[in-house]
C-alpha positions as CSV (number, residue, x, y, z in Angstrom):
1,M,-0.9,26.8,7.3
2,K,1.0,28.7,4.6
3,D,3.6,26.5,2.9
4,T,6.6,28.5,1.9
5,Q,9.5,26.9,3.7
6,V,12.6,25.2,2.3
7,L,14.6,23.0,4.7
8,E,18.2,22.0,4.8
9,I,18.9,18.3,5.1
10,S,22.7,18.4,4.6
11,P,25.0,21.0,3.1
12,S,23.9,20.2,-0.5
13,V,20.4,18.7,0.0
14,K,17.3,20.8,0.6
15,W,13.7,19.8,1.0
16,I,11.5,21.6,-1.5
17,G,8.4,19.6,-0.9
18,V,4.8,20.5,-0.2
19,L,2.5,20.3,2.8
20,D,-1.1,18.9,2.4
21,P,-2.6,19.2,5.9
22,D,-6.2,19.1,4.8
23,I,-6.3,15.8,2.8
24,R,-8.5,13.2,4.6
25,T,-8.6,10.4,2.1
26,F,-5.6,9.2,0.1
27,D,-5.8,6.9,-3.0
28,I,-9.6,6.6,-2.3
29,V,-9.5,4.1,0.6
30,M,-6.7,5.3,2.9
31,E,-7.7,7.6,5.8
32,T,-5.2,10.5,6.3
33,K,-6.5,12.2,9.4
34,F,-3.1,13.9,9.9
35,G,-2.8,15.1,6.4
36,T,0.3,14.3,4.3
37,T,3.3,15.8,2.6
38,Y,4.8,15.3,-0.9
39,N,8.5,15.4,-0.4
40,S,10.9,16.6,-3.1
41,Y,14.6,17.3,-2.7
42,L,17.2,19.4,-4.5
43,I,20.8,18.2,-4.6
44,N,22.8,21.4,-5.2
45,A,25.9,19.7,-6.6
46,E,28.0,20.8,-9.6
47,K,25.4,18.9,-11.7
48,K,22.1,19.7,-10.0
49,A,19.5,17.0,-9.4
50,I,15.9,16.9,-8.2
51,V,14.9,13.7,-6.3
52,E,11.1,13.1,-6.8
53,T,8.6,15.9,-7.6
54,V,5.2,16.5,-6.0
55,K,1.5,15.9,-6.7
56,E,0.4,17.8,-9.8
57,K,-2.1,19.9,-7.8
58,F,0.8,21.5,-6.0
59,V,3.1,22.1,-8.9
60,D,3.0,25.9,-8.6
61,I,4.2,25.8,-5.0
62,F,6.9,23.4,-5.9
63,E,8.1,25.5,-8.8
64,R,8.2,28.6,-6.6
65,K,10.3,26.9,-4.0
66,L,12.7,25.5,-6.7
67,R,13.2,28.9,-8.3
68,L,14.0,30.4,-4.9
69,Q,17.0,28.1,-4.8
70,I,18.3,27.8,-8.4
71,D,17.4,28.5,-12.0
72,P,15.6,25.3,-13.0
73,V,17.4,25.4,-16.3
74,E,20.5,24.3,-14.3
75,V,18.8,21.0,-13.4
76,E,20.6,18.1,-15.2
77,Y,18.9,15.1,-13.6
78,I,15.5,14.2,-12.3
79,I,15.8,11.2,-10.1
80,V,12.6,9.1,-10.0
81,N,12.7,6.4,-7.3
82,H,9.0,5.6,-7.8
83,T,6.6,6.8,-10.5
84,E,3.2,6.9,-8.7
85,P,1.6,10.3,-9.6
86,D,1.9,11.7,-6.1
87,H,5.6,11.7,-6.7
88,S,5.9,12.1,-10.4
89,G,2.9,14.5,-10.9
90,S,5.1,17.6,-11.6
91,I,7.6,16.0,-13.9
92,K,6.0,17.5,-17.0
93,R,6.4,20.9,-15.6
94,M,10.0,20.1,-14.6
95,L,10.8,19.1,-18.2
96,E,9.4,22.4,-19.3
97,M,11.5,24.3,-16.8
98,S,14.6,22.0,-17.3
99,P,14.5,21.1,-21.0
100,N,18.0,19.5,-20.9
101,A,17.3,17.3,-17.9
102,T,17.7,13.5,-18.0
103,I,15.2,11.4,-16.1
104,V,16.9,8.7,-14.1
105,G,15.1,5.6,-12.9
106,S,14.8,1.8,-13.0
107,G,13.7,0.1,-16.2
108,N,10.2,-0.2,-14.9
109,A,10.1,3.4,-13.9
110,I,11.1,4.6,-17.4
111,R,8.4,2.4,-18.9
112,Y,5.7,3.6,-16.6
113,L,6.7,7.3,-17.1
114,T,6.5,6.8,-20.9
115,D,2.8,5.9,-20.4
116,L,2.2,8.4,-17.7
117,L,3.7,11.4,-19.5
118,N,2.8,10.7,-23.1
119,C,5.7,12.7,-24.3
120,E,9.4,12.1,-25.3
121,F,12.1,12.7,-22.7
122,K,15.8,12.0,-22.2
123,Y,16.3,9.1,-19.8
124,L,18.9,6.9,-18.1
125,V,18.1,3.5,-16.9
126,V,20.0,2.5,-13.7
127,K,20.3,-0.9,-11.9
128,D,21.3,-2.0,-8.5
129,G,24.9,-0.8,-7.7
130,D,25.1,1.8,-10.6
131,E,26.5,5.2,-9.8
132,L,25.9,8.6,-11.3
133,S,28.4,11.4,-11.1
134,L,27.1,14.8,-10.1
135,G,30.5,16.4,-10.6
136,N,31.6,16.9,-7.0
137,M,29.3,14.2,-5.7
138,T,28.1,10.7,-6.5
139,L,24.7,9.1,-6.3
140,K,24.6,5.3,-5.9
141,F,21.4,3.4,-6.8
142,I,20.1,0.5,-4.7
143,G,17.6,-1.9,-6.2
144,A,14.5,-2.1,-4.0
145,P,11.7,-3.4,-6.2
146,N,8.1,-3.8,-5.1
147,L,8.1,-1.1,-2.4
148,H,5.3,-0.8,-3.3
149,W,5.5,-0.8,-7.1
150,P,7.9,-2.9,-9.3
151,D,9.7,0.3,-10.3
152,S,11.0,1.4,-6.9
153,M,14.6,1.9,-6.0
154,F,16.7,3.9,-3.5
155,S,19.3,6.6,-4.2
156,F,22.2,7.3,-1.9
157,L,24.3,10.5,-1.9
158,Q,27.6,9.1,-0.8
159,E,29.5,12.2,0.1
160,E,26.8,13.4,2.5
161,N,25.3,10.1,3.5
162,V,21.8,10.9,2.6
163,L,19.5,8.1,1.6
164,F,16.4,8.8,-0.6
165,T,13.8,6.0,-0.2
166,C,10.5,7.5,-1.5
167,D,7.6,5.5,0.0
168,L,9.6,3.2,2.3
169,F,9.9,4.6,5.9
170,G,7.3,7.2,5.0
171,A,4.0,8.1,6.7
172,H,1.0,10.2,5.9
173,Y,1.7,12.9,8.5
174,C,1.8,16.6,8.0
175,H,3.7,19.0,10.3
176,Q,5.4,22.2,9.2
177,N,8.5,21.4,11.2
178,M,9.1,18.3,9.1
179,Y,12.2,16.9,10.9
180,D,11.5,13.7,12.8
181,D,12.6,15.1,16.2
182,R,10.4,18.2,15.9
183,V,7.0,16.9,14.8
184,G,5.9,15.0,17.9
185,N,5.0,11.4,17.9
186,F,3.9,10.0,14.5
187,D,4.2,6.3,15.3
188,E,0.4,5.8,14.7
189,S,0.7,7.2,11.2
190,F,3.9,5.3,10.5
191,K,2.3,1.9,11.5
192,Y,-0.9,2.7,9.6
193,Y,1.1,3.5,6.5
194,F,2.7,0.0,6.8
195,E,-0.6,-1.7,7.4
196,V,-2.5,-0.2,4.5
197,I,0.3,0.2,1.8
198,L,3.4,-1.8,2.6
199,C,2.5,-5.0,4.5
200,P,1.9,-7.2,1.5
201,F,5.5,-6.5,0.4
202,S,7.1,-7.4,3.8
203,R,9.6,-9.8,2.2
204,F,10.8,-7.1,0.0
205,I,11.0,-4.7,2.9
206,I,13.3,-7.0,4.8
207,K,15.6,-7.5,1.7
208,A,15.8,-3.7,1.2
209,I,16.7,-3.1,4.9
210,E,19.4,-5.7,4.7
211,K,20.9,-3.7,1.8
212,I,21.1,-0.4,3.6
213,R,22.3,-1.8,7.0
214,K,25.9,-1.5,5.8
215,L,25.5,2.2,4.8
216,E,26.7,5.1,7.0
217,I,23.5,7.1,7.0
218,K,22.9,10.6,8.3
219,A,19.4,11.2,7.0
220,I,16.6,9.2,5.3
221,C,14.6,11.3,2.9
222,T,11.2,9.8,2.5
223,G,8.4,10.5,-0.1
224,H,5.8,11.3,2.5
225,G,5.8,12.6,6.1
226,P,8.7,13.5,8.4
227,I,12.3,13.6,7.2
228,L,14.3,11.1,9.3
229,T,17.3,13.1,10.4
230,S,17.7,12.2,14.1
231,R,15.9,8.9,14.7
232,W,16.1,7.2,11.4
233,K,17.6,4.0,12.9
234,R,14.5,3.7,15.2
235,Y,12.2,3.8,12.2
236,V,14.3,1.3,10.2
237,D,14.2,-1.1,13.1
238,L,10.5,-0.5,13.7
239,L,9.6,-1.2,10.0
240,E,11.7,-4.3,10.0
241,E,9.8,-5.5,13.2
242,Y,6.4,-4.8,11.6
243,A,7.5,-6.8,8.4
244,K,8.8,-9.8,10.3
245,E,5.7,-9.8,12.5
246,Y,3.4,-9.7,9.4
247,L,5.2,-12.6,7.9
248,M,4.5,-14.7,11.0
249,N,0.8,-14.0,10.4
250,P,-1.9,-14.8,9.5
251,V,-2.8,-17.3,12.1
252,K,-2.4,-20.6,10.3
253,H,-6.1,-21.3,9.7
254,T,-8.2,-18.2,10.2
255,I,-11.5,-17.9,8.4
256,F,-13.1,-14.5,7.9
257,I,-16.9,-14.7,7.6
258,G,-18.3,-11.3,6.4
259,Y,-22.0,-10.9,5.7
260,V,-24.9,-8.5,5.3
261,S,-28.4,-9.6,6.3
262,A,-31.7,-7.7,5.6
263,Y,-33.9,-9.9,7.8
264,S,-31.4,-11.9,9.9
265,K,-31.7,-15.0,7.6
266,T,-28.2,-14.7,6.2
267,Q,-26.9,-13.9,9.7
268,E,-28.4,-17.1,11.1
269,L,-26.7,-19.1,8.3
270,A,-23.4,-17.4,9.1
271,E,-23.6,-18.5,12.6
272,K,-24.3,-22.1,11.6
273,L,-21.3,-22.0,9.2
274,A,-19.1,-20.8,12.1
275,E,-20.5,-23.5,14.3
276,G,-19.4,-26.2,11.9
277,M,-16.0,-24.6,11.2
278,L,-15.2,-24.5,14.9
279,M,-15.7,-28.3,15.2
280,I,-12.2,-28.4,13.7
281,D,-9.7,-27.6,16.5
282,E,-7.1,-26.0,14.3
283,V,-9.5,-23.3,12.9
284,K,-10.2,-19.8,14.2
285,V,-13.3,-18.0,12.9
286,E,-13.8,-14.2,12.6
287,I,-17.5,-13.6,12.0
288,H,-18.7,-10.1,11.3
289,D,-21.8,-8.2,10.1
290,I,-20.0,-5.8,7.6
291,E,-23.0,-3.5,7.0
292,N,-21.5,-0.6,8.9
293,M,-17.9,-1.9,9.3
294,P,-15.1,0.6,8.3
295,L,-13.3,-0.5,5.2
296,S,-10.0,-0.4,7.0
297,Q,-11.2,-3.0,9.5
298,I,-12.5,-5.3,6.7
299,D,-9.1,-5.0,5.0
300,A,-7.3,-5.9,8.2
301,L,-9.5,-8.9,8.8
302,I,-9.0,-10.2,5.2
303,A,-5.2,-9.6,5.5
304,K,-5.0,-11.8,8.7
305,S,-7.2,-14.6,7.3
306,T,-6.3,-17.7,5.3
307,A,-9.9,-18.1,3.9
308,V,-12.7,-15.7,3.1
309,V,-16.4,-16.5,3.3
310,L,-19.0,-13.9,2.2
311,G,-22.7,-13.9,2.8
312,S,-25.3,-11.9,1.0
313,P,-29.0,-11.8,0.2
314,T,-30.0,-11.0,-3.4
315,I,-31.8,-7.6,-3.9
316,N,-33.0,-6.6,-7.3
317,Q,-30.9,-9.3,-8.9
318,N,-27.8,-8.0,-7.3
319,T,-25.7,-8.2,-4.2
320,L,-25.2,-5.3,-1.8
321,I,-22.8,-2.3,-1.9
322,Q,-21.0,-3.6,1.2
323,L,-20.0,-6.7,-0.8
324,Y,-18.6,-4.6,-3.7
325,Q,-16.7,-2.6,-1.2
326,T,-15.3,-5.8,0.3
327,F,-14.2,-6.9,-3.1
328,A,-12.2,-3.7,-3.3
329,M,-10.4,-4.6,-0.1
330,I,-9.1,-7.8,-1.5
331,N,-5.5,-7.5,-2.7
332,P,-4.6,-10.2,-5.2
333,I,-0.9,-9.8,-4.4
334,R,-1.5,-10.5,-0.7
335,D,-4.7,-12.7,-0.9
336,R,-4.0,-14.8,-4.0
337,T,-5.1,-18.5,-3.6
338,K,-6.9,-18.0,-0.3
339,L,-9.9,-20.4,-0.1
340,F,-13.3,-18.8,-0.5
341,T,-17.0,-19.7,-0.7
342,S,-20.3,-17.8,-0.4
343,F,-23.7,-18.2,1.2
344,G,-27.0,-16.5,1.9
345,S,-30.7,-16.4,1.8
346,Y,-32.6,-15.1,-1.3
347,G,-36.2,-14.8,-2.4
348,W,-36.3,-14.9,-6.2
349,S,-33.4,-15.8,-8.4
350,G,-30.3,-15.6,-6.2
351,E,-27.8,-13.7,-8.5
352,A,-25.6,-12.8,-5.5
353,E,-24.0,-16.2,-5.6
354,K,-22.7,-15.8,-9.1
355,I,-21.6,-12.2,-8.6
356,I,-19.5,-13.1,-5.5
357,T,-18.0,-16.2,-7.1
358,S,-17.1,-14.4,-10.2
359,A,-15.6,-11.4,-8.4
360,L,-13.4,-13.4,-5.9
361,S,-12.2,-15.8,-8.7
362,Q,-11.1,-12.8,-10.8
363,L,-9.3,-11.5,-7.7
364,K,-7.3,-14.7,-7.7
365,L,-8.8,-16.4,-4.7
366,K,-9.4,-20.2,-4.8
367,H,-13.0,-21.4,-4.9
368,F,-14.1,-24.1,-2.5
369,G,-16.0,-25.7,-5.4
370,R,-19.5,-24.9,-4.2
371,N,-21.5,-22.3,-2.4
372,L,-24.6,-22.7,-0.2
373,F,-27.7,-20.6,-0.7
374,V,-31.3,-21.2,0.5
375,K,-34.6,-19.6,-0.4
376,F,-36.3,-17.3,2.1
377,T,-36.4,-18.7,5.6
378,P,-34.0,-21.6,6.3
379,K,-35.7,-24.9,7.4
380,P,-34.3,-27.0,10.3
381,N,-32.5,-29.3,8.0
382,D,-30.9,-26.3,6.2
383,Y,-29.3,-25.3,9.5
384,Q,-27.7,-28.7,9.9
385,M,-26.6,-28.6,6.2
386,Y,-24.8,-25.3,7.0
387,V,-23.1,-26.8,10.0
388,E,-21.8,-29.7,7.9
389,F,-20.8,-27.3,5.1
390,G,-18.8,-25.2,7.5
391,K,-17.0,-28.2,8.8
392,E,-16.2,-29.5,5.3
393,F,-14.9,-26.0,4.3
394,A,-12.6,-25.9,7.4
395,Q,-11.3,-29.4,6.7
396,Q,-10.5,-28.5,3.1
397,L,-8.7,-25.4,4.3
398,I,-6.4,-27.5,6.5
399,S,-6.0,-30.2,3.8
400,S,-5.0,-27.6,1.3
401,S,-2.5,-26.0,3.7
402,C,-0.9,-29.4,4.5
403,S,-0.5,-30.3,0.8
404,E,1.3,-27.0,0.1
405,Q,3.9,-27.6,2.8
């Protein structure tokens, strides 16, 4: 698939982004089986502006497309709605091509870019409600923080009713036709993008959508995936639905038990913990051997839980790679203060206990106060001890929840 096209969004706005159909993993842990795009837009006003750039790897394609439209020296403004490198990666090249350009962004965006670029640049900090004259057109800026970084904002081209939202309403979905009514059904990618990237920020999504409801919109220009020119309202409504549904979850008292077990000893203990937890009617337990579980599934289980319980043997004075991968799925913004404990069977010194407790504490989860590990094969009284431990953990979960209400 050769990427040479430039697409018209409105009389003055053109897509000059880049297709990346072959990428299969994004930001290390996100599957991108449909590829992705890095969307950048040219506003061909009296004072010309670029909205977002592209990932640095594709800067040459980006530059070629821009030069086919205008002389880059004419660019007066570079609008940065979000500074993550997949959107800001070509800004250094832009500044070389457009030495008189001013970077426009939120206060956080300018601070982040200062550290990202390590060079001086002209900038303009804008806030919610500020406007920028492009001569014959006007950009209005809409504060939309934490979608999904603190720097994020929207930009609205008032005369042509085009809204630039960067990551919000986006999807990792690559199709050369780009327009939302010409790329087929991308609902799977749209929902997956919400689940993996945006769901912890659902309250901010709802606030942002409330702000744009009053606008007369003809197109929503996202940072990834299809350009929403025909069915934008459907995707706004769908994202709002996902966010509201997420805020109704997790199930009030859901405990995720994830474990690895070399010789079934830790598995047996996991089952006894679950038995004790289920003595408490208000509790639901999700118990899983995570040895071969996809990371996306572990992430989803943690997201929907109110408590996390991890089990591991100790091998060579360490825990297992699956536990370290599970640590990486914990999002302190989303999972902060969730109750946790650990358990397992070990043969020598049992370092797994300290490793798990230290990691989850640093990730801002709340420790139950004790863990439960046994040496080698559990004895009959150990099994009963695990049942009681599970019951006490579930009771504490409910008690903590009541005290927070």
